[in-house]
TIRO-2110 file (N, C-alpha, C; in Angstrom, 1 decimal):
// TIRO-2110
-34.3, -33.0, 31.5, N, 1, A
-33.7, -34.2, 32.1, CA, 1, A
-33.4, -33.9, 33.6, C, 1, A
-33.7, -34.9, 34.4, N, 2, A
-33.5, -34.7, 35.8, CA, 2, A
-32.0, -34.7, 36.1, C, 2, A
-31.5, -33.8, 36.9, N, 3, A
-30.1, -33.6, 37.1, CA, 3, A
-29.5, -34.4, 38.3, C, 3, A
-30.2, -34.5, 39.4, N, 4, A
-29.5, -35.1, 40.5, CA, 4, A
-30.3, -36.2, 41.1, C, 4, A
-29.7, -37.0, 42.0, N, 5, A
-30.3, -38.2, 42.5, CA, 5, A
-31.7, -37.8, 43.3, C, 5, A
-31.7, -36.7, 44.0, N, 6, A
-32.9, -36.4, 44.7, CA, 6, A
-34.1, -36.2, 43.7, C, 6, A
-33.9, -35.5, 42.6, N, 7, A
-34.9, -35.3, 41.6, CA, 7, A
-35.4, -36.6, 41.0, C, 7, A
-34.4, -37.5, 40.7, N, 8, A
-34.7, -38.8, 40.1, CA, 8, A
-35.5, -39.6, 41.1, C, 8, A
-35.1, -39.6, 42.4, N, 9, A
-35.8, -40.4, 43.4, CA, 9, A
-37.2, -39.9, 43.6, C, 9, A
-37.4, -38.6, 43.6, N, 10, A
-38.7, -38.0, 43.7, CA, 10, A
-39.6, -38.4, 42.6, C, 10, A
-39.0, -38.4, 41.4, N, 11, A
-39.8, -38.8, 40.2, CA, 11, A
-40.1, -40.3, 40.2, C, 11, A
-39.2, -41.1, 40.7, N, 12, A
-39.5, -42.5, 40.9, CA, 12, A
-40.7, -42.7, 41.8, C, 12, A
-40.7, -42.0, 42.9, N, 13, A
-41.9, -42.1, 43.8, CA, 13, A
-43.2, -41.7, 43.0, C, 13, A
-43.1, -40.6, 42.2, N, 14, A
-44.3, -40.2, 41.5, CA, 14, A
-44.8, -41.3, 40.5, C, 14, A
-43.8, -41.8, 39.7, N, 15, A
-44.1, -42.8, 38.7, CA, 15, A
-44.6, -44.1, 39.3, C, 15, A
-44.0, -44.4, 40.5, N, 16, A
-44.5, -45.7, 41.2, CA, 16, A
-45.9, -45.5, 41.7, C, 16, A
-46.3, -44.3, 42.1, N, 17, A
-47.7, -44.0, 42.5, CA, 17, A
-48.6, -44.1, 41.2, C, 17, A
-48.1, -43.6, 40.1, N, 18, A
-48.9, -43.7, 38.9, CA, 18, A
-49.1, -45.2, 38.5, C, 18, A
-48.1, -46.0, 38.7, N, 19, A
-48.2, -47.4, 38.4, CA, 19, A
-49.3, -48.1, 39.2, C, 19, A
-49.5, -47.7, 40.4, N, 20, A
-50.5, -48.2, 41.3, CA, 20, A
-51.9, -47.9, 40.7, C, 20, A
-52.0, -46.8, 40.0, N, 21, A
-53.3, -46.5, 39.3, CA, 21, A
-53.5, -47.2, 38.0, C, 21, A
-52.4, -47.6, 37.4, N, 22, A
-52.5, -48.3, 36.1, CA, 22, A
-51.2, -48.2, 35.4, C, 22, A
-50.8, -49.3, 34.8, N, 23, A
-49.5, -49.3, 34.1, CA, 23, A
-49.8, -49.1, 32.6, C, 23, A
-48.8, -48.6, 31.9, N, 24, A
-48.8, -48.4, 30.5, CA, 24, A
-47.3, -48.8, 30.0, C, 24, A
-47.1, -49.1, 28.8, N, 25, A
-45.8, -49.3, 28.3, CA, 25, A
-44.9, -48.1, 28.4, C, 25, A
-45.5, -46.9, 28.2, N, 26, A
-44.7, -45.7, 28.4, CA, 26, A
-44.3, -45.4, 29.8, C, 26, A
-45.2, -45.8, 30.7, N, 27, A
-44.8, -45.6, 32.1, CA, 27, A
-43.7, -46.6, 32.6, C, 27, A
-43.8, -47.8, 32.1, N, 28, A
-42.8, -48.8, 32.3, CA, 28, A
-41.4, -48.3, 31.8, C, 28, A
-41.5, -47.7, 30.7, N, 29, A
-40.2, -47.2, 30.1, CA, 29, A
-39.7, -46.0, 30.9, C, 29, A
-40.5, -45.1, 31.4, N, 30, A
-40.0, -44.0, 32.2, CA, 30, A
-39.5, -44.5, 33.5, C, 30, A
-40.2, -45.4, 34.2, N, 31, A
-39.8, -46.0, 35.5, CA, 31, A
-38.5, -46.7, 35.3, C, 31, A
-38.3, -47.4, 34.3, N, 32, A
-37.0, -48.1, 34.1, CA, 32, A
-35.9, -47.1, 33.8, C, 32, A
-36.2, -46.1, 32.9, N, 33, A
-35.2, -45.1, 32.6, CA, 33, A
-34.7, -44.3, 33.8, C, 33, A
-35.6, -44.0, 34.7, N, 34, A
-35.2, -43.4, 36.0, CA, 34, A
-34.2, -44.2, 36.7, C, 34, A
-34.4, -45.5, 36.8, N, 35, A
-33.5, -46.4, 37.5, CA, 35, A
-32.2, -46.5, 36.8, C, 35, A
-32.2, -46.5, 35.5, N, 36, A
-31.0, -46.5, 34.7, CA, 36, A
-30.2, -45.2, 35.0, C, 36, A
-30.9, -44.1, 35.1, N, 37, A
-30.2, -42.9, 35.5, CA, 37, A
-29.5, -43.0, 36.8, C, 37, A
-30.1, -43.6, 37.8, N, 38, A
-29.5, -43.8, 39.1, CA, 38, A
-28.2, -44.7, 39.0, C, 38, A
-28.3, -45.7, 38.1, N, 39, A
-27.1, -46.5, 37.9, CA, 39, A
-25.9, -45.7, 37.5, C, 39, A
-26.1, -44.8, 36.6, N, 40, A
-25.0, -44.0, 36.1, CA, 40, A
-24.5, -43.0, 37.1, C, 40, A
-25.4, -42.6, 38.0, N, 41, A
-25.0, -41.6, 39.1, CA, 41, A
-24.3, -42.3, 40.2, C, 41, A
-24.7, -43.5, 40.6, N, 42, A
-24.2, -44.2, 41.7, CA, 42, A
-22.8, -44.7, 41.5, C, 42, A
-22.0, -44.7, 42.6, N, 43, A
-20.6, -45.2, 42.5, CA, 43, A
-20.5, -46.4, 43.4, C, 43, A
-21.6, -46.9, 43.9, N, 44, A
-21.7, -48.1, 44.8, CA, 44, A
-22.2, -49.3, 43.9, C, 44, A
-21.3, -50.3, 43.8, N, 45, A
-21.6, -51.5, 43.0, CA, 45, A
-23.0, -52.1, 43.3, C, 45, A
-23.3, -52.3, 44.6, N, 46, A
-24.5, -53.0, 45.0, CA, 46, A
-25.7, -52.1, 44.6, C, 46, A
-25.6, -50.8, 44.7, N, 47, A
-26.7, -49.9, 44.3, CA, 47, A
-26.9, -50.0, 42.8, C, 47, A
-25.8, -50.0, 42.0, N, 48, A
-25.9, -50.1, 40.6, CA, 48, A
-26.6, -51.4, 40.2, C, 48, A
-26.2, -52.5, 40.7, N, 49, A
-26.8, -53.8, 40.4, CA, 49, A
-28.2, -53.8, 40.8, C, 49, A
-28.6, -53.3, 41.9, N, 50, A
-30.0, -53.2, 42.4, CA, 50, A
-30.8, -52.5, 41.4, C, 50, A
-30.4, -51.3, 41.0, N, 51, A
-31.2, -50.4, 40.1, CA, 51, A
-31.2, -51.1, 38.7, C, 51, A
-30.2, -51.7, 38.3, N, 52, A
-30.2, -52.4, 37.0, CA, 52, A
-31.2, -53.5, 37.0, C, 52, A
-31.2, -54.3, 38.1, N, 53, A
-32.2, -55.4, 38.2, CA, 53, A
-33.6, -54.9, 38.1, C, 53, A
-33.9, -53.8, 38.9, N, 54, A
-35.2, -53.2, 38.8, CA, 54, A
-35.6, -52.8, 37.4, C, 54, A
-34.6, -52.1, 36.8, N, 55, A
-34.9, -51.6, 35.4, CA, 55, A
-35.2, -52.7, 34.5, C, 55, A
-34.4, -53.8, 34.6, N, 56, A
-34.6, -54.9, 33.7, CA, 56, A
-36.0, -55.6, 33.9, C, 56, A
-36.4, -55.7, 35.1, N, 57, A
-37.7, -56.3, 35.4, CA, 57, A
-38.8, -55.4, 34.8, C, 57, A
-38.7, -54.1, 35.0, N, 58, A
-39.7, -53.2, 34.5, CA, 58, A
-39.8, -53.2, 33.0, C, 58, A
-38.6, -53.3, 32.3, N, 59, A
-38.6, -53.3, 30.9, CA, 59, A
-39.1, -54.6, 30.3, C, 59, A
-38.7, -55.7, 30.9, N, 60, A
-39.2, -57.0, 30.5, CA, 60, A
-40.7, -57.1, 30.7, C, 60, A
-41.2, -56.7, 31.8, N, 61, A
-42.6, -56.7, 32.1, CA, 61, A
-43.4, -55.8, 31.1, C, 61, A
-42.8, -54.6, 30.8, N, 62, A
-43.4, -53.7, 29.9, CA, 62, A
-43.5, -54.3, 28.5, C, 62, A
-42.5, -55.1, 28.1, N, 63, A
-42.5, -55.7, 26.8, CA, 63, A
-43.6, -56.8, 26.6, C, 63, A
-43.9, -57.5, 27.7, N, 64, A
-44.8, -58.7, 27.6, CA, 64, A
-46.2, -58.5, 28.2, C, 64, A
-46.3, -57.5, 29.1, N, 65, A
-47.6, -57.3, 29.8, CA, 65, A
-48.7, -56.8, 28.9, C, 65, A
-48.4, -56.1, 27.8, N, 66, A
-49.5, -55.5, 27.0, CA, 66, A
-49.6, -56.2, 25.7, C, 66, A
-50.9, -56.5, 25.4, N, 67, A
-51.1, -57.3, 24.1, CA, 67, A
-50.8, -56.4, 22.9, C, 67, A
-51.1, -55.1, 23.0, N, 68, A
-50.8, -54.2, 21.9, CA, 68, A
-50.2, -53.0, 22.4, C, 68, A
-49.2, -52.5, 21.5, N, 69, A
-48.6, -51.2, 21.8, CA, 69, A
-48.0, -50.8, 20.5, C, 69, A
-47.7, -49.5, 20.3, N, 70, A
-47.1, -49.0, 19.1, CA, 70, A
-45.7, -49.6, 18.9, C, 70, A
-45.3, -49.9, 17.7, N, 71, A
-44.0, -50.5, 17.4, CA, 71, A
-42.9, -49.7, 18.0, C, 71, A
-43.0, -48.4, 17.9, N, 72, A
-41.9, -47.5, 18.4, CA, 72, A
-41.8, -47.7, 19.9, C, 72, A
-42.9, -47.8, 20.6, N, 73, A
-42.8, -48.0, 22.1, CA, 73, A
-42.1, -49.4, 22.4, C, 73, A
-42.5, -50.4, 21.6, N, 74, A
-41.8, -51.7, 21.8, CA, 74, A
-40.3, -51.6, 21.5, C, 74, A
-40.0, -50.9, 20.4, N, 75, A
-38.6, -50.8, 20.1, CA, 75, A
-37.8, -50.0, 21.2, C, 75, A
-38.5, -49.0, 21.7, N, 76, A
-37.8, -48.2, 22.8, CA, 76, A
-37.7, -49.1, 24.1, C, 76, A
-38.7, -49.8, 24.4, N, 77, A
-38.5, -50.7, 25.6, CA, 77, A
-37.4, -51.7, 25.3, C, 77, A
-37.3, -52.3, 24.2, N, 78, A
-36.2, -53.2, 23.8, CA, 78, A
-34.9, -52.6, 23.8, C, 78, A
-34.8, -51.4, 23.3, N, 79, A
-33.5, -50.7, 23.3, CA, 79, A
-33.0, -50.3, 24.7, C, 79, A
-33.9, -49.9, 25.5, N, 80, A
-33.6, -49.6, 26.9, CA, 80, A
-33.2, -50.9, 27.6, C, 80, A
-33.8, -52.0, 27.3, N, 81, A
-33.4, -53.2, 27.9, CA, 81, A
-32.0, -53.6, 27.4, C, 81, A
-31.7, -53.4, 26.2, N, 82, A
-30.4, -53.7, 25.7, CA, 82, A
-29.4, -52.8, 26.4, C, 82, A
-29.7, -51.5, 26.6, N, 83, A
-28.9, -50.6, 27.3, CA, 83, A
-28.6, -51.0, 28.7, C, 83, A
-29.7, -51.5, 29.4, N, 84, A
-29.5, -52.0, 30.7, CA, 84, A
-28.5, -53.2, 30.8, C, 84, A
-28.7, -54.1, 29.9, N, 85, A
-27.8, -55.3, 29.8, CA, 85, A
-26.4, -54.9, 29.5, C, 85, A
-26.2, -53.9, 28.6, N, 86, A
-24.9, -53.5, 28.3, CA, 86, A
-24.2, -52.7, 29.5, C, 86, A
-25.1, -52.0, 30.2, N, 87, A
-24.5, -51.4, 31.5, CA, 87, A
-24.1, -52.5, 32.4, C, 87, A
-24.9, -53.6, 32.5, N, 88, A
-24.5, -54.7, 33.3, CA, 88, A
-23.2, -55.2, 32.9, C, 88, A
-23.0, -55.4, 31.5, N, 89, A
-21.7, -55.8, 31.0, CA, 89, A
-20.6, -54.9, 31.4, C, 89, A
-20.8, -53.6, 31.3, N, 90, A
-19.7, -52.6, 31.6, CA, 90, A
-19.3, -52.7, 33.0, C, 90, A
-20.3, -53.0, 33.9, N, 91, A
-20.0, -53.1, 35.3, CA, 91, A
-19.3, -54.4, 35.7, C, 91, A
-19.8, -55.5, 35.1, N, 92, A
-19.3, -56.8, 35.5, CA, 92, A
-18.3, -57.4, 34.6, C, 92, A
-18.3, -57.0, 33.3, N, 93, A
-17.4, -57.5, 32.3, CA, 93, A
-17.8, -59.0, 31.9, C, 93, A
-19.0, -59.4, 32.3, N, 94, A
-19.5, -60.7, 32.0, CA, 94, A
-20.1, -60.7, 30.6, C, 94, A
-19.6, -61.5, 29.7, N, 95, A
-20.0, -61.5, 28.3, CA, 95, A
-21.4, -62.0, 28.1, C, 95, A
-22.0, -62.7, 29.1, N, 96, A
-23.3, -63.2, 29.0, CA, 96, A
-24.3, -62.1, 28.8, C, 96, A
-24.0, -60.9, 29.3, N, 97, A
-24.9, -59.8, 29.2, CA, 97, A
-24.9, -59.2, 27.8, C, 97, A
-23.8, -59.3, 27.1, N, 98, A
-23.7, -58.9, 25.7, CA, 98, A
-24.5, -59.9, 24.9, C, 98, A
-24.4, -61.2, 25.2, N, 99, A
-25.1, -62.2, 24.5, CA, 99, A
-26.7, -62.0, 24.7, C, 99, A
-27.1, -61.7, 25.9, N, 100, A
-28.5, -61.4, 26.1, CA, 100, A
-29.0, -60.2, 25.3, C, 100, A
-28.1, -59.2, 25.2, N, 101, A
-28.5, -58.0, 24.3, CA, 101, A
-28.7, -58.5, 22.9, C, 101, A
-27.8, -59.3, 22.4, N, 102, A
-27.9, -59.8, 21.0, CA, 102, A
-29.2, -60.6, 20.9, C, 102, A
-29.6, -61.4, 21.8, N, 103, A
-30.8, -62.2, 21.8, CA, 103, A
-32.0, -61.4, 21.8, C, 103, A
-32.0, -60.3, 22.5, N, 104, A
-33.1, -59.4, 22.5, CA, 104, A
-33.3, -58.6, 21.2, C, 104, A
-32.2, -58.2, 20.6, N, 105, A
-32.3, -57.3, 19.5, CA, 105, A
-32.3, -58.0, 18.1, C, 105, A
-31.7, -59.1, 18.0, N, 106, A
-31.6, -59.8, 16.6, CA, 106, A
-33.0, -59.9, 16.0, C, 106, A
-34.0, -60.3, 16.7, N, 107, A
-35.3, -60.4, 16.1, CA, 107, A
-35.9, -59.1, 15.6, C, 107, A
-35.3, -58.0, 16.1, N, 108, A
-35.8, -56.6, 15.7, CA, 108, A
-35.1, -56.0, 14.5, C, 108, A
-34.2, -56.7, 14.0, N, 109, A
-33.4, -56.2, 12.8, CA, 109, A
-34.3, -56.0, 11.6, C, 109, A
-35.4, -56.7, 11.5, N, 110, A
-36.3, -56.5, 10.4, CA, 110, A
-36.9, -55.1, 10.3, C, 110, A
-36.8, -54.4, 11.4, N, 111, A
-37.3, -53.0, 11.4, CA, 111, A
-36.3, -52.0, 10.9, C, 111, A
-35.1, -52.4, 10.7, N, 112, A
-34.0, -51.6, 10.2, CA, 112, A
-33.8, -50.3, 10.9, C, 112, A
-33.8, -50.4, 12.3, N, 113, A
-33.6, -49.2, 13.1, CA, 113, A
-32.2, -49.1, 13.5, C, 113, A
-31.6, -48.0, 13.3, N, 114, A
-30.2, -47.8, 13.5, CA, 114, A
-29.7, -48.1, 14.9, C, 114, A
-30.5, -47.8, 15.9, N, 115, A
-30.0, -48.0, 17.3, CA, 115, A
-30.0, -49.5, 17.6, C, 115, A
-30.8, -50.3, 16.9, N, 116, A
-30.8, -51.8, 17.1, CA, 116, A
-29.4, -52.2, 16.5, C, 116, A
-29.1, -51.8, 15.3, N, 117, A
-27.8, -52.2, 14.7, CA, 117, A
-26.6, -51.7, 15.6, C, 117, A
-26.7, -50.5, 16.1, N, 118, A
-25.6, -50.0, 17.0, CA, 118, A
-25.4, -50.9, 18.2, C, 118, A
-26.5, -51.2, 18.9, N, 119, A
-26.3, -52.1, 20.1, CA, 119, A
-25.9, -53.5, 19.7, C, 119, A
-26.3, -54.0, 18.6, N, 120, A
-25.8, -55.3, 18.1, CA, 120, A
-24.3, -55.2, 17.8, C, 120, A
-23.8, -54.1, 17.2, N, 121, A
-22.4, -54.0, 17.0, CA, 121, A
-21.6, -53.8, 18.3, C, 121, A
-22.2, -53.1, 19.2, N, 122, A
-21.6, -52.9, 20.5, CA, 122, A
-21.4, -54.2, 21.3, C, 122, A
-22.5, -55.0, 21.3, N, 123, A
-22.5, -56.3, 22.0, CA, 123, A
-21.5, -57.2, 21.3, C, 123, A
-21.5, -57.2, 20.0, N, 124, A
-20.5, -58.1, 19.2, CA, 124, A
-19.1, -57.7, 19.5, C, 124, A
-18.8, -56.4, 19.5, N, 125, A
-17.4, -55.9, 19.8, CA, 125, A
-17.0, -56.3, 21.2, C, 125, A
-17.9, -56.3, 22.2, N, 126, A
-17.6, -56.7, 23.6, CA, 126, A
-17.3, -58.2, 23.7, C, 126, A
-17.9, -58.9, 22.7, N, 127, A
-17.7, -60.4, 22.7, CA, 127, A
-16.5, -60.7, 21.8, C, 127, A
-15.8, -59.8, 21.3, N, 128, A
-14.7, -60.0, 20.3, CA, 128, A
-15.1, -60.7, 19.1, C, 128, A
-16.3, -60.4, 18.6, N, 129, A
-16.9, -60.9, 17.4, CA, 129, A
-16.7, -59.8, 16.3, C, 129, A
-15.4, -59.6, 15.9, N, 130, A
-15.1, -58.5, 15.0, CA, 130, A
-15.9, -58.5, 13.7, C, 130, A
-16.1, -59.7, 13.1, N, 131, A
-16.8, -59.7, 11.8, CA, 131, A
-18.3, -59.3, 12.0, C, 131, A
-18.9, -59.8, 13.1, N, 132, A
-20.3, -59.4, 13.3, CA, 132, A
-20.4, -57.9, 13.7, C, 132, A
-19.5, -57.4, 14.5, N, 133, A
-19.5, -56.0, 14.8, CA, 133, A
-19.4, -55.2, 13.5, C, 133, A
-18.5, -55.6, 12.6, N, 134, A
-18.3, -54.9, 11.4, CA, 134, A
-19.6, -54.9, 10.6, C, 134, A
-20.2, -56.1, 10.5, N, 135, A
-21.5, -56.3, 9.8, CA, 135, A
-22.6, -55.3, 10.3, C, 135, A
-22.7, -55.3, 11.7, N, 136, A
-23.8, -54.4, 12.2, CA, 136, A
-23.4, -52.9, 12.1, C, 136, A
-22.2, -52.6, 12.2, N, 137, A
-21.8, -51.2, 12.0, CA, 137, A
-22.0, -50.7, 10.6, C, 137, A
-21.8, -51.6, 9.6, N, 138, A
-22.1, -51.3, 8.2, CA, 138, A
-23.6, -51.0, 8.0, C, 138, A
-24.4, -51.9, 8.6, N, 139, A
-25.9, -51.6, 8.6, CA, 139, A
-26.3, -50.3, 9.3, C, 139, A
-25.6, -50.1, 10.5, N, 140, A
-25.9, -48.9, 11.2, CA, 140, A
-25.5, -47.6, 10.4, C, 140, A
-24.4, -47.7, 9.7, N, 141, A
-24.0, -46.6, 8.9, CA, 141, A
-25.0, -46.2, 7.8, C, 141, A
-25.8, -47.1, 7.4, N, 142, A
-26.8, -46.8, 6.3, CA, 142, A
-28.2, -46.3, 6.9, C, 142, A
-28.2, -46.0, 8.1, N, 143, A
-29.5, -45.5, 8.7, CA, 143, A
-29.4, -44.0, 9.1, C, 143, A
-30.6, -43.5, 9.3, N, 144, A
-30.7, -42.1, 9.6, CA, 144, A
-30.1, -41.8, 11.0, C, 144, A
-30.1, -42.8, 11.9, N, 145, A
-29.6, -42.7, 13.2, CA, 145, A
-28.0, -42.7, 13.3, C, 145, A
-27.4, -43.0, 12.2, N, 146, A
-25.9, -43.1, 12.2, CA, 146, A
-25.2, -41.8, 12.8, C, 146, A
-24.3, -42.1, 13.7, N, 147, A
-23.6, -41.0, 14.4, CA, 147, A
-22.1, -41.3, 14.4, C, 147, A
-21.3, -40.8, 13.5, N, 148, A
-19.9, -41.0, 13.3, CA, 148, A
-19.2, -40.6, 14.6, C, 148, A
-19.5, -39.5, 15.2, N, 149, A
-18.9, -39.0, 16.4, CA, 149, A
-19.0, -40.0, 17.5, C, 149, A
-20.2, -40.6, 17.7, N, 150, A
-20.4, -41.6, 18.7, CA, 150, A
-19.5, -42.8, 18.5, C, 150, A
-19.4, -43.3, 17.3, N, 151, A
-18.5, -44.4, 17.0, CA, 151, A
-17.0, -44.1, 17.4, C, 151, A
-16.6, -42.9, 17.1, N, 152, A
-15.2, -42.5, 17.4, CA, 152, A
-15.0, -42.3, 18.9, C, 152, A
-16.1, -42.0, 19.6, N, 153, A
-15.9, -41.8, 21.1, CA, 153, A
-16.2, -43.1, 21.9, C, 153, A
-16.9, -44.0, 21.3, N, 154, A
-17.4, -45.1, 22.1, CA, 154, A
-16.2, -46.1, 22.4, C, 154, A
-15.9, -46.4, 23.6, N, 155, A
-14.7, -47.3, 23.9, CA, 155, A
-14.8, -48.7, 23.3, C, 155, A
-16.0, -49.2, 23.1, N, 156, A
-16.1, -50.6, 22.5, CA, 156, A
-15.5, -50.7, 21.1, C, 156, A
-15.4, -49.6, 20.4, N, 157, A
-14.9, -49.6, 19.0, CA, 157, A
-13.5, -49.1, 18.9, C, 157, A
-12.8, -48.9, 20.0, N, 158, A
-11.5, -48.4, 20.0, CA, 158, A
-10.5, -49.3, 19.2, C, 158, A
-10.7, -50.6, 19.3, N, 159, A
-9.8, -51.5, 18.5, CA, 159, A
-10.0, -51.4, 17.0, C, 159, A
-11.1, -50.8, 16.6, N, 160, A
-11.3, -50.7, 15.1, CA, 160, A
-10.9, -49.4, 14.5, C, 160, A
-10.7, -48.4, 15.3, N, 161, A
-10.5, -47.0, 14.9, CA, 161, A
-9.4, -46.8, 13.8, C, 161, A
-8.4, -47.6, 13.9, N, 162, A
-7.3, -47.5, 12.9, CA, 162, A
-7.5, -48.4, 11.7, C, 162, A
-8.5, -49.3, 11.7, N, 163, A
-8.6, -50.2, 10.6, CA, 163, A
-9.2, -49.4, 9.4, C, 163, A
-8.8, -49.9, 8.2, N, 164, A
-9.3, -49.2, 7.0, CA, 164, A
-10.8, -49.2, 6.8, C, 164, A
-11.4, -50.3, 7.1, N, 165, A
-12.9, -50.4, 6.9, CA, 165, A
-13.6, -49.4, 7.9, C, 165, A
-13.1, -49.3, 9.1, N, 166, A
-13.7, -48.4, 10.1, CA, 166, A
-13.6, -46.9, 9.6, C, 166, A
-12.4, -46.6, 9.2, N, 167, A
-12.1, -45.2, 8.7, CA, 167, A
-13.0, -44.9, 7.5, C, 167, A
-13.1, -45.9, 6.6, N, 168, A
-13.9, -45.6, 5.4, CA, 168, A
-15.4, -45.5, 5.8, C, 168, A
-15.8, -46.4, 6.7, N, 169, A
-17.2, -46.4, 7.1, CA, 169, A
-17.6, -45.0, 7.7, C, 169, A
-16.7, -44.5, 8.6, N, 170, A
-17.1, -43.2, 9.2, CA, 170, A
-16.8, -42.0, 8.3, C, 170, A
-15.9, -42.1, 7.4, N, 171, A
-15.6, -41.0, 6.5, CA, 171, A
-16.7, -40.9, 5.5, C, 171, A
-17.3, -42.0, 4.9, N, 172, A
-18.3, -41.9, 3.9, CA, 172, A
-19.5, -41.2, 4.3, C, 172, A
-19.8, -41.2, 5.6, N, 173, A
-21.0, -40.5, 6.1, CA, 173, A
-20.8, -39.1, 6.6, C, 173, A
-19.6, -38.6, 6.5, N, 174, A
-19.3, -37.2, 6.8, CA, 174, A
-19.6, -36.3, 5.7, C, 174, A
-19.7, -36.8, 4.5, N, 175, A
-20.0, -36.0, 3.3, CA, 175, A
-21.4, -35.9, 3.0, C, 175, A
END
């Protein structure tokens, strides 16, 4: 993983040059992921919003530009897009970004991917939709991607940590 802004910016330049030679869904994913990394490094709001907007455009374009791509690649593009919108939510506290995340991911629940359920639970919790968050967390807990530690550390689920259902959900998967 690239450690500092200079390395990330250099890699952005490299991947942007590669884009000029031809785009692929994997390249779109990498280009967006680099910009998301800059969002987490930057402490300047305008920079964060700029890089988020760039990442979102790259991810949306990557999802629709190609007629065919492996399902896992499409899921990864969608999950990174959800991550971008939830970063937008974290920065602005505007619930519309959590709603957009839900709209992106709900059609993908048929694939029963744990990270899809996690982000749906996260978005639901941010919108104070406790029943939906609980629903998605239960589905998440039944997947191979389930991470009890993540749930205990993630601030979106803080309100649930003392509830009986949350304790049982996270305990059952420790054994």
